[in-house]
C-alpha angles and dihedrals in degrees: 000000000000129000093268092053091049091049093048091049091050092049092049090051091050090048091052091047091051091048090053092048091052091049092050092047089050092052091047091051091048091051091048090049091051090051092050091049089051090050090049092051091050090049094050092047092047092048089057092056125080098282127142120256088245093057092047091047093051091048090049092051092050092047091048091053092049092049093048092047092049092047092050091048092049092047092051092048090057092058 
């Protein structure tokens, strides 16, 4: 092999590694999204039950923080 072949092989390996990293990040984001949707569904269902406004408000604040944190993390991972 010559230097160009070595370089091309190294670049192909890096490309494949990056592709795998993107796939894994995508799966992680999808799993996090599914968890947030589940949390949202539980919140909406819980808000419809006989809960105090204070309990619903606290649950809404916690869910809002989790959604914002997840969104920020996903946005940063796309950079």
